[in-house]
N, C-alpha and C positions, 0 to 999 in steps of 0.2 A: 420180336417185332410186328409183323405183317401173317397174314394169317388167320387160321380158327383160336380165339385167344381161350388159353388153356380157363377150367370153370374156375368160380370166387372159391376156393373150398380149401381145403388143408391137401389133396391130390394133387386141385392148380397150382399152388402153392411150391409142393416139391418136384412136384414138374419142370418149374423157373429153376429153381435151384439145380435139377441134376441137371438141365440142357446147358445151365451158363456156367453150371460147375461150385460157385460160391455167389453168399452174398456179405457184401463185407460190411464190418460194427463199425460205426462209430459213436462216441458217446454224446455229439452235438447235436441236439434236438431242435433246432429255431424252427422246423417246420415238422418234420416225423425225422424216426431213425433210419440211417441208411438201406439197413437191412428187411424190415421195412417198406420202405421206397421203393426200392427196389423190383418187388412182386406184383405191388402195385403198378406200373409205369408198364404195365405188360397184361396182367389180366383183368385191371381196373380195380373199382370200390370194393375190397373185400373186409372181411372182418379181422382184425389181427388177433383174438383171439384166438381165431383158430390155428394162425402161424406160432402164439405161446403155446400152444397144447402143440401142437408137432414137436415143439424141438421140446422141454421141458418134461411130459407127459409121455407122449409116447416116443419123444429120440431119437427118429428118424431125421434128424437137422443136432450137430455139435457143433464145437467153437472151435474153431484149428489154425492157425497160417495155411492162404492158399496165397490169390496177394498179393494179401494182407491178411491182416486177422481178419478171421469171419464166420460165418454161418456154410458148415458143408453138411453136404447129403454121407450117413451115417453107412451107406454104401461103400462109400467111397473109401473106407478105413485101410484096407491097405496101402490105396497111393501114397497119404500123411503119413501114418506107417510107416513111411521111408525114413522123411528127416526125425520120429520121433529116433528110429535106431542109432542112425547118422549121429545125432546130435547128444546122443547122452551116450555115446564112445566120442565124443570129439573130432567127430571131422572134421571140420572144418577153425580157422584162425579165431573164429568167434568162440564157438561150442565147448574147444580146447580152454582156452579163458573162461568160460563160465561154468564146466566142470572141474578144472583147480578150485574157483571158488567156492563151491559148490563140495567137493571135496575138504578146504580147508574148514569149513560149519557142518560137520557131519550130525555134530549134535543138535543142530537147527535145523539139517534135514530129516531126523527121525522125530524130530518132536513132532513137526508139519503131518509128515505119515501117517507117526501112532495117537495124534488127537484125532486125527481122520477117521482113522481105520475104531477109535473108540468109543466119536461122539458127532462125523460127518454129517450133514454136512456142514459145513464153518464157513465163515466169512472172513475175510481177512485180518479183522483188527482183533479173532477169537485169537488167537496164535500170541506166546510170545517169542519176544527177537532172543533167539540163545544166538546170534552171531557173532562170533569169535575178532572175524574180517572181513568189515563194513565192505561194505559194494561203491566202489569209489567211478564216479559217472560223473562226466560233467552236466548233461542231460534230470528231465523231469525226476526219475528215481533213484536220487543221487541218497544215500541211508537208508533208504525202503531196503530193509537187508529179507524183512519177510514177505515182501510184494515180490522181491527179487528169486526170491527161493522156489514162490509156488509156478511163477512164471520157468524157471526152469524145468520144475517138475512138470507143467502142465507141457509145452516143448518138447519134453523126455517122452510123454505120454503115459506115466505114472499115475496125474493127477487130470481129470476134465474141470469145467465149468459145468457147474449141475442147479444152476441156474441166477437167479437175478434177486438183488434187494433195493428197489428202487436202480443206481449207476455202481451199485457195488458189486463184486461180481462171490459165488456162491461156490464154494470147491465142495469134490469130492474123489475119494478113488477110482481112477479110468475102471478098475476091474470089476466094481461095486455100480457105477453109473454107466458104465456103453450096456445097451442091451443083448440078449444072451444070441439074437440070430447076427450080432456084429462078427464080419467074415473076419477069419483068422488067418490070410491067406498072408506069407512074407512073401515080397516080390522084389526080386532085384533091381538090382539099381536102372537095367535096361528095362525092364518089365515095367517098372513106375515111370518111365520116361515115354512109352512107346502109352501106356493107357495114358499119358498127365496130356501126351500130342491128338489125341484123339478126343479128349474134354474138349482143350482148346481150338481144336479145329471145328467141328458141331457150335462151339459157342462166336466162333468169331466168323463163322462162315469161307473165309478166304484168308493166310495168315503170311509173311517171309519170315523167317526165322528170327528175326529181333519181333517182331513182333508176338511169337509159340513163346520163344522165351520169358516176355513179359508178361505172357496172359498167365491164369491158373494160379501151378502151383510155383512163381517165381522165380526165376536162378535157378529152377530144380530140375534141370534139365538135364542128366549127368550122357557121357556120351551123345549129345544130340546129332550131331553129322552121322553119324555111323546106323544112329537108330532109324533114322529118314530114311539113309540110300537103303536101307531094309523096306523099308516100309513102302518105298516107290518101287524095290522090285516087288516085291510079293502084291504089288496092286491097291494099297491102302492107303495108299495116296496118291495124287496126280497130282503134277505140276501144272501148273498152267499161267496165262500172261495175266494183266492186271491193269486196264486204263481207268484215272480219273480224270476229268476235264480235255478230255480228250486226245489224251498222252498215254504213250503205256508207263507203268509205273517199272522201276530199274531194280534188278535184284530177282533173288528165286521163290515163285510166291507157289501155296502150294494149297490143298481143299480136299476134302474127303469126297469119294467117288457120289456117295447117296448123296451128299449137300448141292454138289454141281448136278445132278439129277430135278434136284425139286427147287433150283433157279426161278425155271419158265412159271412153275406157279407162285412161285413167292413175288419176280414179278407185277404179274394179273390182282396178288392182292395187294387187299387194301392196308397202309399202314396208321401202323397205330399212330393218335395223336395224342399226345402228351408230354408231362415233366418229366426230367432226370434228372434222379436225386445225382450231387456234385461227387456224389461217389458210384454210377450205375457202372458196372460191366463196357458200357459200351462204350464210355467215353475215360475211362480210367485208364487209355496208355491215351495223352496230351499227342503223341507226334502223331498217332495214327488216327486219331480225330483229326485234326490237319490236312494229314495226308487223302482223306480218304473223305472226308464232309466239306474239305476249305473250312471249317469252325478252327478256331482259336481261343480254347476255353482254359480259363486259369480259375482255381479255385484262392479267394482273395479272404481268405479266414484270417490269414497273417499277413495279409498286406495290411500299413497302415492307411486308416480312413482316407488321408488326401491324399494318399498315391492310389484306391481303386479307381478301377475302369470304370467300373459297373458299381456293383453293393459286397454285403459281404457271405449272402450266402446265394447266390446266381443259381438259378435250375435254368439249364437248356430247355430248349422244347424243341422233339420232335412230331413233325407233319408233313405228310404226303413221303414218305420216305429222307426225305434234307431236317439240317437242322434250320431250325427257319426264325429264332430267336431263344433273346433268355429271358427271365422273371427275376425277382429280386425279392419273396414273399417270406413274413413272419406266422405265423400264430400264433396272436393270443389266447388260450386256453384259459381264462380268467375269463375275460369278456363274451369268449367263441365269435372269435373275430379273422380273418384271413388278410392280414396287412399284403397290399401289394408295393412294396416301397419304390420303385424302377419295373418297365420294361423297354427292351428294347427289339427289334429284329435287325437281322443281319443284311434286309432290303433297304436301301435309301427310302424306297416310297412304295410300303410293300400292296401287295396285292390283298384282294379281299378275300380269298379261299386263307392267307396265311394271315389276319387278320384275325379270321374267326377260328381256324385251327388256335392262335395261342387264346383266347378269350374258353373254348373250349377247355384248354388244356386247364386252368386257371380255375374256373368250375367246374373239373372232376375231381380237384384236386381238392377242393374247399370241402362238396359235398360229403371225400373220401374221409378229410381231417372231421364234421360235422360242425362244421363253422356254421352262427346262423344267418353271417354277413361278408362282406367283402369290400373293404376298404380302398381304393385308389388312391394312391397318393397324387395332387395335383399337378405335379410333376414330368408324366408318363404324358406324352402323347394324346390329345384329343383324341384322334378315329379309335384309340384302343384303349380309351377310358371306357369314350360311347360303345363298342363291341364288349369287352368286361361288363358293363352294367349292364347289357340291354336282357 
């Protein structure tokens, strides 16, 4: 988020994905999909076709579980393969329940794999439901047996998401979809944890133990305390003191040595001015965001309209290294208009720099989305509305 921007190319997108570890996926498309917005916030206005090519033609990114369902670098496959192996053998309570259900529906499992081998790639609706034991859930997937089997096989690493037909996933066998150069190293629990710690700390800059566990491969840091002690002893990580608001933060904090060496340059570098997806890696740990940025953020998609403090799809604004405000945008693709339904700043009386930063972030977003016009709601404070209209 500071220093020279990566290039607005496939290589630049891949550089971002490798640096931060994952690009979270979500079907909500009020502005743009989160996994394509996250690189935009770091490299600026790029061609989304480059991203699609990177995923589905070059296959240098694939869809899997990181801190949530995400696009992850294919070169990180050995780290994610550990979850695939553990899930397939039922190493957790949820994995065991899923395995028992899949074993009881062996006919459906064989059907899915056979159809993919014969006819793949296929969409979910291309399979028949041969389940003898329905999947019971209190959630959205009640009775969706084919979808549940595909998700089980995906988590086990047997199948991959090979593309998308609109919002629908297209599936294929992993052995056929993954490129030949995919690393096949089988990592131990602790080695996967070591590598995950490095990726998490490189993305976060500094972090305490709780934040490490919550980042990148969320909750999949096996024997983390032992691994951290070993990495400290070997000089792979260093203990640090972190202050925020003039106060030292409690707990044990860590960083990578080369990240600490880069801090003086990072301080001098100009920070991005940009909007952030609600699912952006910088703010996905809400507790950390509050701790380090003093920015209280909640996505209000699932909050009743009458109880929302801000808006349906509010995007924070990063400017000069601070989260200075938030905007509530909605892209009207048919009309080619970016509607700004609300703007709020953290300062009661924002200065000129903050107002200009918010306006610049909105304009950059509009140009990237291909909007012909920006429509600002009359409820937006006049000073901000004037800046955006300028």
